[in-house]
PDB file with one MODEL, atoms N, CA, C and O in Angstrom:
MODEL        1
ATOM      1  N   UNK A   1      14.183   5.527  -8.674  1.00  0.00           N
ATOM      2  CA  UNK A   1      12.827   5.813  -8.242  1.00  0.00           C
ATOM      3  C   UNK A   1      11.967   4.560  -8.348  1.00  0.00           C
ATOM      4  O   UNK A   1      11.187   4.273  -7.440  1.00  0.00           O
ATOM      5  N   UNK A   2      12.095   3.813  -9.434  1.00  0.00           N
ATOM      6  CA  UNK A   2      11.299   2.603  -9.599  1.00  0.00           C
ATOM      7  C   UNK A   2      11.586   1.597  -8.494  1.00  0.00           C
ATOM      8  O   UNK A   2      10.675   0.928  -8.005  1.00  0.00           O
ATOM      9  N   UNK A   3      12.850   1.489  -8.101  1.00  0.00           N
ATOM     10  CA  UNK A   3      13.201   0.561  -7.029  1.00  0.00           C
ATOM     11  C   UNK A   3      12.523   0.975  -5.729  1.00  0.00           C
ATOM     12  O   UNK A   3      12.021   0.126  -4.993  1.00  0.00           O
ATOM     13  N   UNK A   4      12.506   2.269  -5.444  1.00  0.00           N
ATOM     14  CA  UNK A   4      11.829   2.766  -4.241  1.00  0.00           C
ATOM     15  C   UNK A   4      10.341   2.465  -4.310  1.00  0.00           C
ATOM     16  O   UNK A   4       9.749   2.027  -3.323  1.00  0.00           O
ATOM     17  N   UNK A   5       9.732   2.695  -5.468  1.00  0.00           N
ATOM     18  CA  UNK A   5       8.308   2.387  -5.635  1.00  0.00           C
ATOM     19  C   UNK A   5       8.042   0.907  -5.377  1.00  0.00           C
ATOM     20  O   UNK A   5       7.068   0.560  -4.708  1.00  0.00           O
ATOM     21  N   UNK A   6       8.896   0.039  -5.900  1.00  0.00           N
ATOM     22  CA  UNK A   6       8.715  -1.399  -5.699  1.00  0.00           C
ATOM     23  C   UNK A   6       8.846  -1.783  -4.235  1.00  0.00           C
ATOM     24  O   UNK A   6       8.072  -2.603  -3.741  1.00  0.00           O
ATOM     25  N   UNK A   7       9.806  -1.209  -3.538  1.00  0.00           N
ATOM     26  CA  UNK A   7       9.996  -1.502  -2.118  1.00  0.00           C
ATOM     27  C   UNK A   7       8.782  -1.036  -1.323  1.00  0.00           C
ATOM     28  O   UNK A   7       8.284  -1.768  -0.468  1.00  0.00           O
ATOM     29  N   UNK A   8       8.302   0.174  -1.598  1.00  0.00           N
ATOM     30  CA  UNK A   8       7.154   0.718  -0.867  1.00  0.00           C
ATOM     31  C   UNK A   8       5.899  -0.079  -1.186  1.00  0.00           C
ATOM     32  O   UNK A   8       5.142  -0.424  -0.279  1.00  0.00           O
ATOM     33  N   UNK A   9       5.667  -0.374  -2.454  1.00  0.00           N
ATOM     34  CA  UNK A   9       4.476  -1.136  -2.837  1.00  0.00           C
ATOM     35  C   UNK A   9       4.464  -2.507  -2.165  1.00  0.00           C
ATOM     36  O   UNK A   9       3.433  -2.942  -1.653  1.00  0.00           O
ATOM     37  N   UNK A  10       5.585  -3.170  -2.167  1.00  0.00           N
ATOM     38  CA  UNK A  10       5.685  -4.482  -1.531  1.00  0.00           C
ATOM     39  C   UNK A  10       5.450  -4.379  -0.028  1.00  0.00           C
ATOM     40  O   UNK A  10       4.716  -5.182   0.546  1.00  0.00           O
ATOM     41  N   UNK A  11       6.067  -3.400   0.599  1.00  0.00           N
ATOM     42  CA  UNK A  11       5.918  -3.230   2.049  1.00  0.00           C
ATOM     43  C   UNK A  11       4.481  -2.886   2.410  1.00  0.00           C
ATOM     44  O   UNK A  11       3.968  -3.384   3.412  1.00  0.00           O
ATOM     45  N   UNK A  12       3.815  -2.040   1.614  1.00  0.00           N
ATOM     46  CA  UNK A  12       2.421  -1.693   1.879  1.00  0.00           C
ATOM     47  C   UNK A  12       1.513  -2.900   1.750  1.00  0.00           C
ATOM     48  O   UNK A  12       0.602  -3.099   2.554  1.00  0.00           O
ATOM     49  N   UNK A  13       1.771  -3.696   0.738  1.00  0.00           N
ATOM     50  CA  UNK A  13       0.943  -4.880   0.525  1.00  0.00           C
ATOM     51  C   UNK A  13       1.076  -5.880   1.667  1.00  0.00           C
ATOM     52  O   UNK A  13       0.114  -6.574   1.998  1.00  0.00           O
ATOM     53  N   UNK A  14       2.242  -5.957   2.263  1.00  0.00           N
ATOM     54  CA  UNK A  14       2.502  -6.941   3.309  1.00  0.00           C
ATOM     55  C   UNK A  14       2.360  -6.381   4.714  1.00  0.00           C
ATOM     56  O   UNK A  14       2.410  -7.136   5.685  1.00  0.00           O
ATOM     57  N   UNK A  15       2.184  -5.074   4.842  1.00  0.00           N
ATOM     58  CA  UNK A  15       2.093  -4.454   6.169  1.00  0.00           C
ATOM     59  C   UNK A  15       0.876  -4.988   6.916  1.00  0.00           C
ATOM     60  O   UNK A  15      -0.213  -5.063   6.347  1.00  0.00           O
ATOM     61  N   UNK A  16       1.048  -5.355   8.174  1.00  0.00           N
ATOM     62  CA  UNK A  16      -0.058  -5.917   8.948  1.00  0.00           C
ATOM     63  C   UNK A  16      -1.071  -4.879   9.397  1.00  0.00           C
ATOM     64  O   UNK A  16      -2.211  -5.233   9.699  1.00  0.00           O
ATOM     65  N   UNK A  17      -0.699  -3.632   9.449  1.00  0.00           N
ATOM     66  CA  UNK A  17      -1.596  -2.608   9.965  1.00  0.00           C
ATOM     67  C   UNK A  17      -1.780  -1.478   8.985  1.00  0.00           C
ATOM     68  O   UNK A  17      -1.328  -1.551   7.842  1.00  0.00           O
ATOM     69  N   UNK A  18      -2.453  -0.422   9.439  1.00  0.00           N
ATOM     70  CA  UNK A  18      -2.757   0.702   8.553  1.00  0.00           C
ATOM     71  C   UNK A  18      -1.574   1.622   8.281  1.00  0.00           C
ATOM     72  O   UNK A  18      -1.630   2.460   7.381  1.00  0.00           O
ATOM     73  N   UNK A  19      -0.507   1.468   9.052  1.00  0.00           N
ATOM     74  CA  UNK A  19       0.667   2.330   8.866  1.00  0.00           C
ATOM     75  C   UNK A  19       1.888   1.490   8.511  1.00  0.00           C
ATOM     76  O   UNK A  19       2.076   0.383   9.017  1.00  0.00           O
ATOM     77  N   UNK A  20       2.691   2.036   7.647  1.00  0.00           N
ATOM     78  CA  UNK A  20       3.940   1.380   7.289  1.00  0.00           C
ATOM     79  C   UNK A  20       4.994   1.805   8.299  1.00  0.00           C
ATOM     80  O   UNK A  20       5.210   2.995   8.524  1.00  0.00           O
ATOM     81  N   UNK A  21       5.645   0.826   8.903  1.00  0.00           N
ATOM     82  CA  UNK A  21       6.681   1.095   9.900  1.00  0.00           C
ATOM     83  C   UNK A  21       8.038   0.701   9.322  1.00  0.00           C
ATOM     84  O   UNK A  21       8.114  -0.054   8.352  1.00  0.00           O
ATOM     85  N   UNK A  22       9.090   1.211   9.916  1.00  0.00           N
ATOM     86  CA  UNK A  22      10.437   0.855   9.463  1.00  0.00           C
ATOM     87  C   UNK A  22      10.623  -0.655   9.510  1.00  0.00           C
ATOM     88  O   UNK A  22      11.301  -1.224   8.654  1.00  0.00           O
ATOM     89  N   UNK A  23      10.029  -1.304  10.499  1.00  0.00           N
ATOM     90  CA  UNK A  23      10.162  -2.762  10.635  1.00  0.00           C
ATOM     91  C   UNK A  23       9.515  -3.503   9.463  1.00  0.00           C
ATOM     92  O   UNK A  23       9.837  -4.667   9.222  1.00  0.00           O
ATOM     93  N   UNK A  24       8.603  -2.845   8.728  1.00  0.00           N
ATOM     94  CA  UNK A  24       7.953  -3.474   7.577  1.00  0.00           C
ATOM     95  C   UNK A  24       8.819  -3.437   6.326  1.00  0.00           C
ATOM     96  O   UNK A  24       8.526  -4.116   5.342  1.00  0.00           O
ATOM     97  N   UNK A  25       9.888  -2.643   6.364  1.00  0.00           N
ATOM     98  CA  UNK A  25      10.785  -2.524   5.211  1.00  0.00           C
ATOM     99  C   UNK A  25      11.895  -3.567   5.303  1.00  0.00           C
ATOM    100  O   UNK A  25      12.265  -3.997   6.395  1.00  0.00           O
ATOM    101  N   UNK A  26      12.419  -3.966   4.153  1.00  0.00           N
ATOM    102  CA  UNK A  26      13.566  -4.887   4.186  1.00  0.00           C
ATOM    103  C   UNK A  26      14.702  -4.260   4.995  1.00  0.00           C
ATOM    104  O   UNK A  26      14.948  -3.058   4.896  1.00  0.00           O
ATOM    105  N   UNK A  27      15.369  -5.046   5.768  1.00  0.00           N
ATOM    106  CA  UNK A  27      16.424  -4.551   6.683  1.00  0.00           C
ATOM    107  C   UNK A  27      17.442  -3.661   5.957  1.00  0.00           C
ATOM    108  O   UNK A  27      17.872  -2.649   6.510  1.00  0.00           O
ATOM    109  N   UNK A  28      17.826  -4.017   4.745  1.00  0.00           N
ATOM    110  CA  UNK A  28      18.851  -3.238   4.038  1.00  0.00           C
ATOM    111  C   UNK A  28      18.334  -1.883   3.545  1.00  0.00           C
ATOM    112  O   UNK A  28      19.126  -1.058   3.090  1.00  0.00           O
ATOM    113  N   UNK A  29      17.025  -1.639   3.626  1.00  0.00           N
ATOM    114  CA  UNK A  29      16.445  -0.373   3.164  1.00  0.00           C
ATOM    115  C   UNK A  29      16.120   0.591   4.298  1.00  0.00           C
ATOM    116  O   UNK A  29      15.697   1.717   4.036  1.00  0.00           O
ATOM    117  N   UNK A  30      16.304   0.188   5.530  1.00  0.00           N
ATOM    118  CA  UNK A  30      15.924   1.020   6.681  1.00  0.00           C
ATOM    119  C   UNK A  30      16.953   2.104   6.951  1.00  0.00           C
ATOM    120  O   UNK A  30      18.159   1.900   6.808  1.00  0.00           O
ATOM    121  N   UNK A  31      16.438   3.268   7.348  1.00  0.00           N
ATOM    122  CA  UNK A  31      17.284   4.351   7.820  1.00  0.00           C
ATOM    123  C   UNK A  31      16.438   5.277   8.665  1.00  0.00           C
ATOM    124  O   UNK A  31      15.215   5.298   8.532  1.00  0.00           O
ATOM    125  N   UNK A  32      17.064   6.029   9.518  1.00  0.00           N
ATOM    126  CA  UNK A  32      16.331   6.923  10.413  1.00  0.00           C
ATOM    127  C   UNK A  32      15.784   8.110   9.632  1.00  0.00           C
ATOM    128  O   UNK A  32      16.454   8.659   8.757  1.00  0.00           O
ATOM    129  N   UNK A  33      14.549   8.496   9.965  1.00  0.00           N
ATOM    130  CA  UNK A  33      13.927   9.664   9.334  1.00  0.00           C
ATOM    131  C   UNK A  33      14.226  10.902  10.173  1.00  0.00           C
ATOM    132  O   UNK A  33      14.303  10.813  11.398  1.00  0.00           O
ATOM    133  N   UNK A  34      14.394  12.051   9.530  1.00  0.00           N
ATOM    134  CA  UNK A  34      14.620  13.280  10.285  1.00  0.00           C
ATOM    135  C   UNK A  34      13.381  13.643  11.095  1.00  0.00           C
ATOM    136  O   UNK A  34      12.269  13.250  10.742  1.00  0.00           O
ATOM    137  N   UNK A  35      13.567  14.388  12.175  1.00  0.00           N
ATOM    138  CA  UNK A  35      12.453  14.795  13.019  1.00  0.00           C
ATOM    139  C   UNK A  35      11.403  15.528  12.183  1.00  0.00           C
ATOM    140  O   UNK A  35      11.743  16.372  11.354  1.00  0.00           O
ATOM    141  N   UNK A  36      10.126  15.203  12.403  1.00  0.00           N
ATOM    142  CA  UNK A  36       9.037  15.849  11.675  1.00  0.00           C
ATOM    143  C   UNK A  36       8.720  15.214  10.337  1.00  0.00           C
ATOM    144  O   UNK A  36       7.708  15.549   9.722  1.00  0.00           O
ATOM    145  N   UNK A  37       9.549  14.319   9.880  1.00  0.00           N
ATOM    146  CA  UNK A  37       9.342  13.701   8.572  1.00  0.00           C
ATOM    147  C   UNK A  37       8.290  12.603   8.614  1.00  0.00           C
ATOM    148  O   UNK A  37       7.729  12.241   7.581  1.00  0.00           O
ATOM    149  N   UNK A  38       8.019  12.074   9.798  1.00  0.00           N
ATOM    150  CA  UNK A  38       7.093  10.947   9.921  1.00  0.00           C
ATOM    151  C   UNK A  38       5.718  11.268   9.376  1.00  0.00           C
ATOM    152  O   UNK A  38       5.139  10.457   8.653  1.00  0.00           O
ATOM    153  N   UNK A  39       5.183  12.426   9.703  1.00  0.00           N
ATOM    154  CA  UNK A  39       3.856  12.814   9.222  1.00  0.00           C
ATOM    155  C   UNK A  39       3.851  12.931   7.703  1.00  0.00           C
ATOM    156  O   UNK A  39       2.932  12.447   7.045  1.00  0.00           O
ATOM    157  N   UNK A  40       4.863  13.565   7.153  1.00  0.00           N
ATOM    158  CA  UNK A  40       4.944  13.727   5.704  1.00  0.00           C
ATOM    159  C   UNK A  40       5.081  12.369   5.013  1.00  0.00           C
ATOM    160  O   UNK A  40       4.474  12.137   3.967  1.00  0.00           O
ATOM    161  N   UNK A  41       5.863  11.493   5.589  1.00  0.00           N
ATOM    162  CA  UNK A  41       6.030  10.154   5.019  1.00  0.00           C
ATOM    163  C   UNK A  41       4.703   9.406   5.064  1.00  0.00           C
ATOM    164  O   UNK A  41       4.326   8.756   4.089  1.00  0.00           O
ATOM    165  N   UNK A  42       3.993   9.491   6.187  1.00  0.00           N
ATOM    166  CA  UNK A  42       2.707   8.806   6.322  1.00  0.00           C
ATOM    167  C   UNK A  42       1.717   9.305   5.274  1.00  0.00           C
ATOM    168  O   UNK A  42       0.986   8.510   4.683  1.00  0.00           O
ATOM    169  N   UNK A  43       1.689  10.606   5.042  1.00  0.00           N
ATOM    170  CA  UNK A  43       0.788  11.165   4.027  1.00  0.00           C
ATOM    171  C   UNK A  43       1.179  10.697   2.636  1.00  0.00           C
ATOM    172  O   UNK A  43       0.313  10.355   1.831  1.00  0.00           O
ATOM    173  N   UNK A  44       2.467  10.678   2.345  1.00  0.00           N
ATOM    174  CA  UNK A  44       2.939  10.223   1.040  1.00  0.00           C
ATOM    175  C   UNK A  44       2.611   8.749   0.827  1.00  0.00           C
ATOM    176  O   UNK A  44       2.179   8.353  -0.256  1.00  0.00           O
ATOM    177  N   UNK A  45       2.818   7.945   1.857  1.00  0.00           N
ATOM    178  CA  UNK A  45       2.523   6.522   1.746  1.00  0.00           C
ATOM    179  C   UNK A  45       1.025   6.288   1.551  1.00  0.00           C
ATOM    180  O   UNK A  45       0.633   5.422   0.769  1.00  0.00           O
ATOM    181  N   UNK A  46       0.193   7.047   2.248  1.00  0.00           N
ATOM    182  CA  UNK A  46      -1.253   6.909   2.099  1.00  0.00           C
ATOM    183  C   UNK A  46      -1.675   7.259   0.669  1.00  0.00           C
ATOM    184  O   UNK A  46      -2.510   6.574   0.078  1.00  0.00           O
ATOM    185  N   UNK A  47      -1.098   8.322   0.123  1.00  0.00           N
ATOM    186  CA  UNK A  47      -1.418   8.697  -1.270  1.00  0.00           C
ATOM    187  C   UNK A  47      -0.951   7.609  -2.233  1.00  0.00           C
ATOM    188  O   UNK A  47      -1.652   7.270  -3.185  1.00  0.00           O
ATOM    189  N   UNK A  48       0.228   7.072  -1.979  1.00  0.00           N
ATOM    190  CA  UNK A  48       0.760   6.021  -2.846  1.00  0.00           C
ATOM    191  C   UNK A  48      -0.094   4.757  -2.747  1.00  0.00           C
ATOM    192  O   UNK A  48      -0.393   4.121  -3.757  1.00  0.00           O
ATOM    193  N   UNK A  49      -0.483   4.400  -1.522  1.00  0.00           N
ATOM    194  CA  UNK A  49      -1.310   3.211  -1.336  1.00  0.00           C
ATOM    195  C   UNK A  49      -2.634   3.368  -2.073  1.00  0.00           C
ATOM    196  O   UNK A  49      -3.080   2.444  -2.754  1.00  0.00           O
ATOM    197  N   UNK A  50      -3.264   4.531  -1.942  1.00  0.00           N
ATOM    198  CA  UNK A  50      -4.535   4.778  -2.618  1.00  0.00           C
ATOM    199  C   UNK A  50      -4.364   4.652  -4.138  1.00  0.00           C
ATOM    200  O   UNK A  50      -5.189   4.036  -4.814  1.00  0.00           O
ATOM    201  N   UNK A  51      -3.304   5.233  -4.657  1.00  0.00           N
ATOM    202  CA  UNK A  51      -3.057   5.163  -6.100  1.00  0.00           C
ATOM    203  C   UNK A  51      -2.842   3.716  -6.546  1.00  0.00           C
ATOM    204  O   UNK A  51      -3.334   3.315  -7.601  1.00  0.00           O
ATOM    205  N   UNK A  52      -2.117   2.936  -5.755  1.00  0.00           N
ATOM    206  CA  UNK A  52      -1.881   1.527  -6.088  1.00  0.00           C
ATOM    207  C   UNK A  52      -3.197   0.750  -6.071  1.00  0.00           C
ATOM    208  O   UNK A  52      -3.431  -0.092  -6.937  1.00  0.00           O
ATOM    209  N   UNK A  53      -4.052   1.028  -5.092  1.00  0.00           N
ATOM    210  CA  UNK A  53      -5.353   0.362  -5.020  1.00  0.00           C
ATOM    211  C   UNK A  53      -6.216   0.731  -6.222  1.00  0.00           C
ATOM    212  O   UNK A  53      -6.822  -0.138  -6.849  1.00  0.00           O
ATOM    213  N   UNK A  54      -6.269   2.024  -6.539  1.00  0.00           N
ATOM    214  CA  UNK A  54      -7.060   2.479  -7.681  1.00  0.00           C
ATOM    215  C   UNK A  54      -6.568   1.854  -8.977  1.00  0.00           C
ATOM    216  O   UNK A  54      -7.365   1.436  -9.817  1.00  0.00           O
ATOM    217  N   UNK A  55      -5.243   1.791  -9.134  1.00  0.00           N
ATOM    218  CA  UNK A  55      -4.667   1.206 -10.358  1.00  0.00           C
ATOM    219  C   UNK A  55      -5.001  -0.278 -10.456  1.00  0.00           C
ATOM    220  O   UNK A  55      -5.393  -0.758 -11.520  1.00  0.00           O
ATOM    221  N   UNK A  56      -4.847  -1.006  -9.352  1.00  0.00           N
ATOM    222  CA  UNK A  56      -5.140  -2.443  -9.361  1.00  0.00           C
ATOM    223  C   UNK A  56      -6.611  -2.693  -9.661  1.00  0.00           C
ATOM    224  O   UNK A  56      -6.940  -3.597 -10.428  1.00  0.00           O
ATOM    225  N   UNK A  57      -7.499  -1.904  -9.066  1.00  0.00           N
ATOM    226  CA  UNK A  57      -8.934  -2.058  -9.342  1.00  0.00           C
ATOM    227  C   UNK A  57      -9.251  -1.755 -10.803  1.00  0.00           C
ATOM    228  O   UNK A  57     -10.038  -2.462 -11.433  1.00  0.00           O
ATOM    229  N   UNK A  58      -8.641  -0.711 -11.333  1.00  0.00           N
ATOM    230  CA  UNK A  58      -8.884  -0.357 -12.734  1.00  0.00           C
ATOM    231  C   UNK A  58      -8.402  -1.465 -13.663  1.00  0.00           C
ATOM    232  O   UNK A  58      -9.101  -1.838 -14.605  1.00  0.00           O
ATOM    233  N   UNK A  59      -7.207  -1.990 -13.398  1.00  0.00           N
ATOM    234  CA  UNK A  59      -6.660  -3.058 -14.227  1.00  0.00           C
ATOM    235  C   UNK A  59      -7.475  -4.344 -14.107  1.00  0.00           C
ATOM    236  O   UNK A  59      -7.497  -5.157 -15.031  1.00  0.00           O
ATOM    237  N   UNK A  60      -8.148  -4.529 -12.961  1.00  0.00           N
ATOM    238  CA  UNK A  60      -8.942  -5.735 -12.716  1.00  0.00           C
ATOM    239  C   UNK A  60     -10.421  -5.500 -13.020  1.00  0.00           C
ATOM    240  O   UNK A  60     -11.260  -6.340 -12.695  1.00  0.00           O
ATOM    241  N   UNK A  61     -10.743  -4.369 -13.638  1.00  0.00           N
ATOM    242  CA  UNK A  61     -12.130  -4.027 -13.957  1.00  0.00           C
ATOM    243  C   UNK A  61     -13.030  -4.106 -12.728  1.00  0.00           C
ATOM    244  O   UNK A  61     -14.176  -4.544 -12.819  1.00  0.00           O
ATOM    245  N   UNK A  62     -12.505  -3.679 -11.576  1.00  0.00           N
ATOM    246  CA  UNK A  62     -13.285  -3.632 -10.346  1.00  0.00           C
ATOM    247  C   UNK A  62     -13.406  -4.947  -9.609  1.00  0.00           C
ATOM    248  O   UNK A  62     -14.043  -5.008  -8.557  1.00  0.00           O
ATOM    249  N   UNK A  63     -12.804  -6.004 -10.140  1.00  0.00           N
ATOM    250  CA  UNK A  63     -12.889  -7.330  -9.515  1.00  0.00           C
ATOM    251  C   UNK A  63     -11.933  -7.398  -8.323  1.00  0.00           C
ATOM    252  O   UNK A  63     -10.716  -7.330  -8.490  1.00  0.00           O
ATOM    253  N   UNK A  64     -12.501  -7.534  -7.107  1.00  0.00           N
ATOM    254  CA  UNK A  64     -11.685  -7.527  -5.887  1.00  0.00           C
ATOM    255  C   UNK A  64     -10.695  -8.680  -5.855  1.00  0.00           C
ATOM    256  O   UNK A  64      -9.541  -8.495  -5.468  1.00  0.00           O
ATOM    257  N   UNK A  65     -11.132  -9.863  -6.255  1.00  0.00           N
ATOM    258  CA  UNK A  65     -10.233 -11.021  -6.228  1.00  0.00           C
ATOM    259  C   UNK A  65      -9.020 -10.795  -7.127  1.00  0.00           C
ATOM    260  O   UNK A  65      -7.889 -11.087  -6.740  1.00  0.00           O
ATOM    261  N   UNK A  66      -9.260 -10.277  -8.320  1.00  0.00           N
ATOM    262  CA  UNK A  66      -8.164 -10.030  -9.259  1.00  0.00           C
ATOM    263  C   UNK A  66      -7.278  -8.876  -8.784  1.00  0.00           C
ATOM    264  O   UNK A  66      -6.055  -8.946  -8.909  1.00  0.00           O
ATOM    265  N   UNK A  67      -7.878  -7.830  -8.247  1.00  0.00           N
ATOM    266  CA  UNK A  67      -7.086  -6.704  -7.733  1.00  0.00           C
ATOM    267  C   UNK A  67      -6.185  -7.172  -6.593  1.00  0.00           C
ATOM    268  O   UNK A  67      -5.014  -6.797  -6.534  1.00  0.00           O
ATOM    269  N   UNK A  68      -6.720  -7.984  -5.692  1.00  0.00           N
ATOM    270  CA  UNK A  68      -5.925  -8.506  -4.582  1.00  0.00           C
ATOM    271  C   UNK A  68      -4.783  -9.367  -5.110  1.00  0.00           C
ATOM    272  O   UNK A  68      -3.658  -9.280  -4.619  1.00  0.00           O
ATOM    273  N   UNK A  69      -5.072 -10.197  -6.110  1.00  0.00           N
ATOM    274  CA  UNK A  69      -4.025 -11.043  -6.695  1.00  0.00           C
ATOM    275  C   UNK A  69      -2.919 -10.185  -7.301  1.00  0.00           C
ATOM    276  O   UNK A  69      -1.736 -10.469  -7.114  1.00  0.00           O
ATOM    277  N   UNK A  70      -3.300  -9.143  -8.022  1.00  0.00           N
ATOM    278  CA  UNK A  70      -2.312  -8.265  -8.648  1.00  0.00           C
ATOM    279  C   UNK A  70      -1.430  -7.565  -7.613  1.00  0.00           C
ATOM    280  O   UNK A  70      -0.250  -7.312  -7.857  1.00  0.00           O
ATOM    281  N   UNK A  71      -2.018  -7.257  -6.458  1.00  0.00           N
ATOM    282  CA  UNK A  71      -1.262  -6.590  -5.394  1.00  0.00           C
ATOM    283  C   UNK A  71      -0.505  -7.564  -4.508  1.00  0.00           C
ATOM    284  O   UNK A  71       0.353  -7.162  -3.722  1.00  0.00           O
ATOM    285  N   UNK A  72      -0.825  -8.847  -4.637  1.00  0.00           N
ATOM    286  CA  UNK A  72      -0.153  -9.842  -3.814  1.00  0.00           C
ATOM    287  C   UNK A  72      -0.639  -9.850  -2.370  1.00  0.00           C
ATOM    288  O   UNK A  72       0.119 -10.167  -1.453  1.00  0.00           O
ATOM    289  N   UNK A  73      -1.917  -9.498  -2.175  1.00  0.00           N
ATOM    290  CA  UNK A  73      -2.498  -9.473  -0.830  1.00  0.00           C
ATOM    291  C   UNK A  73      -3.789 -10.274  -0.829  1.00  0.00           C
ATOM    292  O   UNK A  73      -4.336 -10.576  -1.889  1.00  0.00           O
ATOM    293  N   UNK A  74      -4.275 -10.616   0.349  1.00  0.00           N
ATOM    294  CA  UNK A  74      -5.541 -11.324   0.476  1.00  0.00           C
ATOM    295  C   UNK A  74      -6.712 -10.377   0.274  1.00  0.00           C
ATOM    296  O   UNK A  74      -6.565  -9.161   0.390  1.00  0.00           O
ATOM    297  N   UNK A  75      -7.884 -10.948  -0.031  1.00  0.00           N
ATOM    298  CA  UNK A  75      -9.058 -10.108  -0.242  1.00  0.00           C
ATOM    299  C   UNK A  75      -9.461  -9.343   1.010  1.00  0.00           C
ATOM    300  O   UNK A  75      -9.888  -8.192   0.920  1.00  0.00           O
ATOM    301  N   UNK A  76      -9.331  -9.968   2.177  1.00  0.00           N
ATOM    302  CA  UNK A  76      -9.701  -9.253   3.402  1.00  0.00           C
ATOM    303  C   UNK A  76      -8.788  -8.045   3.618  1.00  0.00           C
ATOM    304  O   UNK A  76      -9.242  -6.995   4.073  1.00  0.00           O
ATOM    305  N   UNK A  77      -7.510  -8.193   3.295  1.00  0.00           N
ATOM    306  CA  UNK A  77      -6.579  -7.064   3.397  1.00  0.00           C
ATOM    307  C   UNK A  77      -6.951  -5.993   2.383  1.00  0.00           C
ATOM    308  O   UNK A  77      -6.920  -4.802   2.690  1.00  0.00           O
ATOM    309  N   UNK A  78      -7.299  -6.416   1.180  1.00  0.00           N
ATOM    310  CA  UNK A  78      -7.710  -5.467   0.148  1.00  0.00           C
ATOM    311  C   UNK A  78      -8.929  -4.678   0.623  1.00  0.00           C
ATOM    312  O   UNK A  78      -8.946  -3.451   0.528  1.00  0.00           O
ATOM    313  N   UNK A  79      -9.947  -5.371   1.131  1.00  0.00           N
ATOM    314  CA  UNK A  79     -11.159  -4.690   1.581  1.00  0.00           C
ATOM    315  C   UNK A  79     -10.863  -3.725   2.723  1.00  0.00           C
ATOM    316  O   UNK A  79     -11.432  -2.634   2.771  1.00  0.00           O
ATOM    317  N   UNK A  80      -9.984  -4.110   3.639  1.00  0.00           N
ATOM    318  CA  UNK A  80      -9.615  -3.228   4.746  1.00  0.00           C
ATOM    319  C   UNK A  80      -8.950  -1.968   4.215  1.00  0.00           C
ATOM    320  O   UNK A  80      -9.261  -0.861   4.654  1.00  0.00           O
ATOM    321  N   UNK A  81      -8.034  -2.140   3.267  1.00  0.00           N
ATOM    322  CA  UNK A  81      -7.335  -0.991   2.704  1.00  0.00           C
ATOM    323  C   UNK A  81      -8.286  -0.126   1.876  1.00  0.00           C
ATOM    324  O   UNK A  81      -8.191   1.101   1.911  1.00  0.00           O
ATOM    325  N   UNK A  82      -9.197  -0.748   1.137  1.00  0.00           N
ATOM    326  CA  UNK A  82     -10.175   0.015   0.366  1.00  0.00           C
ATOM    327  C   UNK A  82     -11.032   0.860   1.297  1.00  0.00           C
ATOM    328  O   UNK A  82     -11.274   2.036   1.028  1.00  0.00           O
ATOM    329  N   UNK A  83     -11.491   0.260   2.392  1.00  0.00           N
ATOM    330  CA  UNK A  83     -12.318   0.984   3.357  1.00  0.00           C
ATOM    331  C   UNK A  83     -11.585   2.166   3.958  1.00  0.00           C
ATOM    332  O   UNK A  83     -12.169   3.231   4.160  1.00  0.00           O
ATOM    333  N   UNK A  84     -10.313   1.982   4.243  1.00  0.00           N
ATOM    334  CA  UNK A  84      -9.499   3.047   4.824  1.00  0.00           C
ATOM    335  C   UNK A  84      -9.420   4.252   3.891  1.00  0.00           C
ATOM    336  O   UNK A  84      -9.298   5.391   4.342  1.00  0.00           O
ATOM    337  N   UNK A  85      -9.491   3.989   2.575  1.00  0.00           N
ATOM    338  CA  UNK A  85      -9.364   5.069   1.595  1.00  0.00           C
ATOM    339  C   UNK A  85     -10.709   5.478   0.994  1.00  0.00           C
ATOM    340  O   UNK A  85     -10.761   6.303   0.081  1.00  0.00           O
ATOM    341  N   UNK A  86     -11.795   4.900   1.507  1.00  0.00           N
ATOM    342  CA  UNK A  86     -13.116   5.254   0.985  1.00  0.00           C
ATOM    343  C   UNK A  86     -13.349   4.751  -0.424  1.00  0.00           C
ATOM    344  O   UNK A  86     -14.114   5.350  -1.180  1.00  0.00           O
ATOM    345  N   UNK A  87     -12.697   3.652  -0.787  1.00  0.00           N
ATOM    346  CA  UNK A  87     -12.844   3.060  -2.121  1.00  0.00           C
ATOM    347  C   UNK A  87     -13.682   1.801  -2.031  1.00  0.00           C
ATOM    348  O   UNK A  87     -13.813   1.200  -0.964  1.00  0.00           O
ATOM    349  N   UNK A  88     -14.255   1.404  -3.175  1.00  0.00           N
ATOM    350  CA  UNK A  88     -15.036   0.170  -3.213  1.00  0.00           C
ATOM    351  C   UNK A  88     -14.743  -0.592  -4.490  1.00  0.00           C
ATOM    352  O   UNK A  88     -14.499  -0.010  -5.547  1.00  0.00           O
ATOM    353  N   UNK A  89     -14.772  -1.905  -4.366  1.00  0.00           N
ATOM    354  CA  UNK A  89     -14.643  -2.770  -5.543  1.00  0.00           C
ATOM    355  C   UNK A  89     -16.044  -2.952  -6.117  1.00  0.00           C
ATOM    356  O   UNK A  89     -17.030  -2.891  -5.382  1.00  0.00           O
ATOM    357  N   UNK A  90     -16.135  -3.171  -7.399  1.00  0.00           N
ATOM    358  CA  UNK A  90     -17.444  -3.386  -8.015  1.00  0.00           C
ATOM    359  C   UNK A  90     -17.994  -4.765  -7.712  1.00  0.00           C
ATOM    360  O   UNK A  90     -19.203  -4.936  -7.552  1.00  0.00           O
ATOM    361  N   UNK A  91     -17.099  -5.761  -7.631  1.00  0.00           N
ATOM    362  CA  UNK A  91     -17.551  -7.128  -7.368  1.00  0.00           C
ATOM    363  C   UNK A  91     -16.605  -7.783  -6.412  1.00  0.00           C
ATOM    364  O   UNK A  91     -16.796  -8.944  -6.052  1.00  0.00           O
TER     365      UNK A  91
ENDMDL
END
């Protein structure tokens, strides 16, 4: 489970857009999803992304620069993801 969390967290941090696509995953981790699973996966990923953002902000005491560093993403990406989830950094 931890390995899956690490793969998803890394892929979310590096994803260029608002949705995680199979192409965003390491080649050795890709597999076809069953029909109808895409919506459920998207919802799960959105919940996971929000939780990762909340955790990073909490650990960084609301500091956007530090939260972005902890997630391994740029501040503009962090702000875009925060906006998508209705979250805000304190500073």
